[in-house]
Each structure stands twice: as C-alpha cells, then as structure tokens.
C-alpha positions in Angstrom: 0.7 -3.1 15.7 0.5 -3.7 12.0 -0.4 -7.3 12.2 -2.7 -6.7 9.2 0.4 -6.0 7.1 1.0 -8.6 4.5 3.8 -9.3 2.1 2.0 -7.3 -0.4 2.0 -4.2 1.9 5.7 -4.7 2.5 6.3 -4.3 -1.2 4.7 -0.9 -1.0 7.0 0.1 1.7 9.9 -0.5 -0.7 12.1 -1.5 2.3 11.4 -5.2 2.8 10.1 -6.2 -0.6 11.5 -9.7 -0.5 10.5 -10.1 3.1 8.4 -13.1 4.2 5.9 -13.7 6.9 8.9 -13.7 9.2 8.5 -9.9 9.4 5.2 -10.5 11.2 7.2 -12.0 14.1 9.6 -9.0 14.1 6.8 -6.5 14.1 5.2 -8.3 17.1 8.5 -7.8 19.0 8.3 -4.0 18.3 
C-alpha cells in the first residue's frame, strides 16, 4: 500500500537502503 515509497524513503527505513525499484514489486505482493 506504500506505492508512493521511493528509493529515498527506503533509505530512511534503514532496512533496504541499497534496494532498487524492485521493492515496489515486492510491496505490491504484500
């Protein structure tokens, strides 16, 4: 539900800092 999340937001999470747009697909699966 966080499709607005971007690679910059991920960095803030501190979990997937070096994550790429690929995460978007993973979040959609959730």
